Legacy VTK file of the C-alpha trace (Angstrom):
# vtk DataFile Version 3.0
C-alpha trace
ASCII
DATASET POLYDATA
POINTS 355 float
18.901 -15.134 -15.214
20.377 -11.578 -15.296
19.435 -11.557 -19.488
15.738 -12.098 -17.812
16.067 -9.635 -15.303
17.784 -7.372 -18.210
14.628 -7.724 -20.477
12.001 -7.588 -18.007
13.313 -4.132 -16.415
14.190 -2.721 -20.267
10.114 -3.843 -20.983
8.987 -1.833 -17.884
11.466 1.006 -18.566
9.571 1.221 -22.084
6.403 1.136 -20.705
7.090 4.067 -18.563
8.285 6.205 -21.555
5.546 5.400 -23.644
3.530 6.176 -20.759
4.863 9.721 -20.311
5.621 10.575 -24.217
1.590 10.052 -24.992
0.639 11.689 -21.963
2.017 14.860 -23.337
-0.509 14.677 -25.761
-3.800 15.179 -22.939
-4.233 18.033 -21.123
-3.186 18.492 -17.269
-6.614 18.085 -15.767
-7.453 14.831 -18.008
-9.178 13.190 -15.155
-10.880 15.948 -13.317
-14.405 16.412 -15.576
-15.693 19.253 -13.406
-12.741 21.436 -13.231
-12.070 20.255 -17.421
-15.326 21.294 -18.215
-15.117 24.520 -16.824
-11.834 25.147 -18.182
-12.946 24.024 -21.295
-15.664 26.658 -21.073
-12.877 29.625 -20.639
-10.667 28.033 -23.609
-13.634 28.880 -26.228
-14.130 32.150 -24.621
-10.471 32.972 -25.313
-10.749 31.967 -28.635
-13.431 34.094 -29.255
-11.692 37.629 -29.284
-15.204 39.705 -28.210
-15.619 37.332 -25.275
-13.368 38.806 -22.061
-11.848 36.241 -19.693
-12.427 36.911 -15.581
-9.896 38.540 -13.744
-10.826 36.579 -10.772
-11.015 32.846 -9.558
-12.137 30.685 -6.936
-10.209 27.405 -6.741
-10.823 24.323 -4.068
-13.309 21.305 -3.427
-17.267 21.071 -3.305
-17.275 23.544 -0.341
-16.075 26.489 -3.331
-17.711 24.817 -6.214
-21.222 25.055 -4.137
-21.187 27.945 -2.167
-18.853 30.609 -3.742
-21.318 32.587 -6.530
-19.279 34.919 -8.847
-22.528 36.679 -9.775
-23.125 37.825 -5.764
-19.057 37.997 -5.506
-19.046 40.459 -8.269
-21.928 42.578 -7.179
-20.896 43.031 -3.701
-17.409 43.813 -4.723
-18.198 45.998 -7.829
-20.719 48.256 -5.144
-17.815 48.616 -3.044
-14.613 49.101 -5.084
-13.898 51.068 -8.482
-11.951 48.121 -9.315
-14.596 46.348 -11.098
-14.053 42.052 -10.329
-15.637 39.664 -13.281
-14.931 36.070 -11.268
-15.388 32.500 -12.159
-15.824 29.081 -9.795
-13.000 26.809 -10.904
-14.208 24.532 -7.697
-14.553 21.200 -8.190
-16.266 18.255 -6.140
-13.735 16.047 -4.174
-10.891 17.997 -5.330
-8.348 18.262 -2.286
-4.958 19.043 -1.148
-1.957 18.950 -2.865
-4.286 18.525 -6.133
-5.444 21.913 -5.909
-2.019 23.187 -5.529
-1.211 21.042 -8.939
-4.658 22.229 -10.778
-3.382 26.154 -9.451
0.428 26.091 -10.287
-0.927 24.788 -14.011
-3.527 27.286 -14.609
-0.808 30.194 -13.718
1.158 28.766 -16.861
-2.068 28.666 -18.987
-3.317 31.864 -21.118
-6.317 31.565 -19.344
-4.121 33.227 -16.544
-3.040 36.038 -18.110
-5.650 38.564 -16.882
-5.884 36.743 -13.648
-4.748 39.456 -10.526
-7.112 38.004 -7.402
-7.292 34.248 -6.568
-9.442 32.365 -3.905
-8.167 29.134 -2.514
-9.367 27.156 -0.279
-6.783 26.140 2.470
-7.255 22.029 2.817
-4.742 19.648 4.571
-2.649 16.872 2.563
-5.679 14.083 2.912
-5.175 9.937 2.833
-6.732 8.094 -0.053
-8.922 5.502 0.561
-8.266 1.837 -0.854
-11.108 2.010 -3.264
-9.921 5.267 -4.764
-5.839 4.628 -5.356
-6.531 3.320 -8.843
-8.989 5.542 -10.082
-7.899 8.232 -12.807
-9.544 11.180 -10.342
-7.248 10.216 -8.203
-3.590 9.225 -9.698
-3.886 12.159 -12.932
-2.698 15.091 -11.035
0.085 12.750 -9.110
3.816 13.442 -9.716
7.236 12.835 -7.901
6.808 16.264 -6.624
3.970 16.429 -5.413
4.120 12.771 -3.562
7.232 14.094 -2.127
4.923 16.706 -0.613
2.793 14.373 0.290
5.218 12.115 2.059
6.976 14.707 3.864
3.543 16.258 5.079
2.267 12.836 6.271
5.533 12.621 8.138
5.478 16.301 9.991
1.964 15.290 10.933
2.344 14.752 14.968
-1.422 13.776 15.031
-0.991 10.977 12.532
-0.323 7.680 13.548
2.924 5.585 12.895
0.845 3.326 11.579
-1.634 5.354 9.432
1.879 7.534 8.514
3.392 4.210 6.339
0.001 2.981 5.309
-1.059 6.536 4.079
2.885 7.007 2.414
2.404 3.666 1.105
-1.141 3.924 -0.714
-0.068 7.025 -2.580
3.024 5.401 -3.577
0.916 2.071 -4.892
-1.375 4.569 -6.664
1.255 6.674 -8.054
3.227 3.442 -9.172
-0.328 2.171 -10.771
-0.472 5.365 -12.900
3.210 4.659 -14.535
2.156 1.029 -16.022
-2.045 1.220 -16.655
-2.675 1.707 -19.974
-6.542 2.282 -19.178
-5.521 5.703 -17.598
-3.758 6.419 -20.892
-6.774 5.943 -23.096
-8.435 7.659 -20.513
-6.493 10.597 -20.479
-6.142 11.124 -24.735
-9.825 9.987 -25.185
-12.143 10.566 -22.282
-15.679 12.413 -23.199
-16.667 13.094 -19.575
-16.616 17.160 -20.143
-19.940 17.940 -19.255
-21.043 21.725 -20.230
-23.582 21.445 -17.318
-20.770 21.679 -14.252
-20.454 25.594 -15.275
-23.823 25.911 -13.972
-26.968 28.122 -14.860
-25.302 31.307 -14.899
-21.871 29.421 -17.002
-19.956 30.941 -13.948
-18.938 27.915 -12.410
-20.964 27.727 -9.375
-23.709 25.184 -9.555
-25.679 25.145 -6.384
-27.200 21.621 -4.518
-30.483 22.981 -4.306
-30.166 23.667 -8.447
-28.174 20.384 -8.921
-31.438 18.239 -7.152
-33.796 20.378 -9.137
-32.483 19.766 -12.783
-30.946 16.239 -12.439
-32.218 13.393 -14.513
-29.864 11.063 -12.593
-32.000 8.883 -10.267
-28.783 7.943 -8.502
-27.468 11.342 -8.049
-31.152 12.018 -6.968
-31.451 9.730 -4.204
-28.267 10.432 -2.753
-28.811 14.383 -2.692
-32.291 13.669 -1.201
-30.402 11.174 1.549
-28.164 13.506 2.471
-30.462 16.411 2.677
-32.968 14.219 5.105
-30.367 13.417 7.043
-29.290 16.505 8.058
-32.665 18.090 8.337
-33.315 14.884 10.928
-30.421 15.225 13.194
-29.822 18.885 14.597
-27.026 17.691 16.809
-24.843 16.909 14.666
-24.295 20.397 13.995
-24.476 22.075 17.083
-21.499 19.227 17.822
-19.409 20.775 15.246
-20.055 24.233 16.431
-18.774 23.384 19.943
-15.807 21.534 18.429
-15.001 25.043 15.921
-15.114 27.270 19.051
-13.117 25.182 21.009
-10.414 24.739 18.275
-10.134 28.965 17.520
-9.994 29.435 21.486
-7.632 27.014 22.524
-3.936 27.384 21.940
-2.275 25.055 20.122
1.006 25.414 17.913
0.797 22.210 16.348
0.382 22.246 12.122
1.879 21.134 9.335
5.005 22.851 8.779
5.551 21.190 5.185
2.362 22.412 4.078
2.657 25.831 5.379
6.381 25.991 3.289
3.881 25.212 0.180
1.179 27.659 1.058
3.959 30.889 1.530
5.721 29.599 -1.944
2.176 29.482 -3.235
2.086 33.252 -2.341
5.075 34.144 -3.847
5.021 32.705 -7.074
1.286 34.456 -7.469
2.560 37.386 -6.349
5.570 37.017 -9.095
2.700 36.278 -11.559
1.093 39.658 -10.607
-1.362 38.058 -8.643
-2.898 38.397 -5.283
-3.485 34.730 -3.808
-5.849 34.494 -1.113
-6.214 31.349 1.127
-10.103 30.693 2.175
-10.621 28.587 5.396
-14.416 27.602 4.925
-17.129 26.909 7.508
-16.935 23.529 9.290
-13.186 22.619 9.276
-12.958 19.727 11.256
-9.575 20.187 11.705
-7.718 21.470 14.645
-4.034 21.002 13.320
-5.661 22.858 10.215
-6.728 26.364 11.905
-3.348 26.477 13.582
-2.039 26.103 10.401
-4.422 29.571 8.898
-2.643 31.499 11.897
0.818 31.369 10.219
-0.624 32.469 7.186
-0.225 36.340 6.776
-3.554 38.091 7.233
-3.285 40.141 3.955
-3.143 36.270 2.337
-5.952 34.906 4.362
-9.766 34.779 4.846
-11.507 32.798 7.574
-14.993 32.339 7.918
-14.819 28.966 10.096
-15.335 30.920 13.174
-18.673 30.551 14.786
-18.369 32.962 16.989
-17.629 35.479 14.633
-20.200 34.502 11.913
-22.813 32.984 13.740
-25.405 33.501 11.082
-23.176 31.319 8.888
-24.562 28.474 10.862
-27.567 29.089 11.113
-29.796 25.656 10.347
-31.790 27.187 7.167
-28.495 28.226 5.521
-27.628 24.426 5.400
-28.335 21.808 1.923
-26.483 19.004 4.223
-23.811 18.685 7.131
-21.315 19.528 4.929
-22.670 22.097 2.157
-24.480 25.470 1.987
-27.816 25.653 -0.023
-28.582 28.680 -2.391
-29.096 31.362 0.254
-26.369 29.903 2.723
-23.813 30.667 -0.255
-24.894 33.953 -1.208
-24.527 35.018 2.542
-21.113 32.936 2.611
-19.785 34.766 -0.666
-21.142 38.290 0.543
-18.854 37.482 3.966
-16.134 36.812 2.065
-16.087 39.833 -0.143
-16.575 42.311 3.063
-13.488 40.266 4.808
-11.808 40.887 1.899
-12.171 44.687 2.155
-11.409 44.197 6.115
-8.143 42.762 5.185
-7.239 45.679 2.831
-8.249 48.485 5.670
-6.034 46.746 8.021
-3.399 46.490 5.052
-3.734 49.922 5.018
-3.754 50.924 9.044
LINES 1 356
355 0 1 2 3 4 5 6 7 8 9 10 11 12 13 14 15 16 17 18 19 20 21 22 23 24 25 26 27 28 29 30 31 32 33 34 35 36 37 38 39 40 41 42 43 44 45 46 47 48 49 50 51 52 53 54 55 56 57 58 59 60 61 62 63 64 65 66 67 68 69 70 71 72 73 74 75 76 77 78 79 80 81 82 83 84 85 86 87 88 89 90 91 92 93 94 95 96 97 98 99 100 101 102 103 104 105 106 107 108 109 110 111 112 113 114 115 116 117 118 119 120 121 122 123 124 125 126 127 128 129 130 131 132 133 134 135 136 137 138 139 140 141 142 143 144 145 146 147 148 149 150 151 152 153 154 155 156 157 158 159 160 161 162 163 164 165 166 167 168 169 170 171 172 173 174 175 176 177 178 179 180 181 182 183 184 185 186 187 188 189 190 191 192 193 194 195 196 197 198 199 200 201 202 203 204 205 206 207 208 209 210 211 212 213 214 215 216 217 218 219 220 221 222 223 224 225 226 227 228 229 230 231 232 233 234 235 236 237 238 239 240 241 242 243 244 245 246 247 248 249 250 251 252 253 254 255 256 257 258 259 260 261 262 263 264 265 266 267 268 269 270 271 272 273 274 275 276 277 278 279 280 281 282 283 284 285 286 287 288 289 290 291 292 293 294 295 296 297 298 299 300 301 302 303 304 305 306 307 308 309 310 311 312 313 314 315 316 317 318 319 320 321 322 323 324 325 326 327 328 329 330 331 332 333 334 335 336 337 338 339 340 341 342 343 344 345 346 347 348 349 350 351 352 353 354
C-alpha cells in the first residue's frame, strides 16, 4: 500500500513538474486572445526600430476595451499639455480582478514597458467564478499561488459575502487552480494556440474596438445576434438604467466604511511598484459600478491616483440614453465623451496636486 501511494504521489508530482517546465516556453498571456493579439502587435512594433511604442496604456475589462479611445485621448491631452501622449488600449473582454493585476505586473517586466510613464487601470472588485468557467483556459492561465492566496484573503475579508459563498468561492478557485496543474489540454493550448486575431486591435491599430464597429463588421452570426439582442434589450428597457443611476447616487451619498482592505493593500502596492518603475499609475472607476464596497474602497486611494467617473450627479451627461450601446457599455459617441472626461479629470487631479 505504501509503495502504491508513493508511486501515485510521484506520478502526480512529475506531471506538475513537467507541466510547469513546459509552461516556461509559453507567454504570460497565453489564455487571453484579445490581450495576446495586442501584445503581439506591440512586439512587432518593438522589433521595428522606426516604430515608436506608446508611452501610455489602459488596462481593464470591456469597459476599458470598448470605452477608452486612444486617438481621442491623445488629441484631447496633447491640446492641453506640452507632454505628448501616444496611448494604447490593452483592455480585453471579461478581464477582471485579479487577472488585470497579473497582466499589469507582467507587463512591467517586459520591454514594451520601457518607454511607459503613464498607465490607467480599471478598479474592480475580486470576482467569484461561475461553474462553467472554472476549467476554461481563459480563467486559469493567470492563476498562481500568490494570486490565489490574494483571492482567498479577499473573500475572507468581504463582509458582504455570506459564509457559504466565501466557502464556495474559495473552493471553486482552488479546484480551478488544481485543474490547471494537471490538465494537458491547457498545456497544448498554451504552447500551440493560434487564437490571436489582429481584428481585436481595432480599426486604428490602437487597441480600441467599439461595440458599434464590432456589430458593423462582424461576420460571425452568433456574435451579431448577441450584440443585436443586447442593444435591443437596452433600448426596450428604459427603467433599468434609471434604477442603476439612483443606486449609484445613493452609494456616493451614504457614508459607509465597508471595503476590501486586501484589495486596497494590493492597489497601494501596485502604485508603489509603478512609481519605482517611473510610471504614474491611475485607477479608473468607470460608469455603472454597481458595487457599493468598491466605491468605498476608491475613496481610500490617494486622490492623485484615482479618477472616478461613476457618479451620475457629477457626470450626468455620461448617463444620457443616447450614449449607451447596451446597459453595461457605452457606444462610440459615449466612449468619446468618456475618454474626454478621463483626460479632463486627469488634469484636474494635477491641479489639485499643485494646490
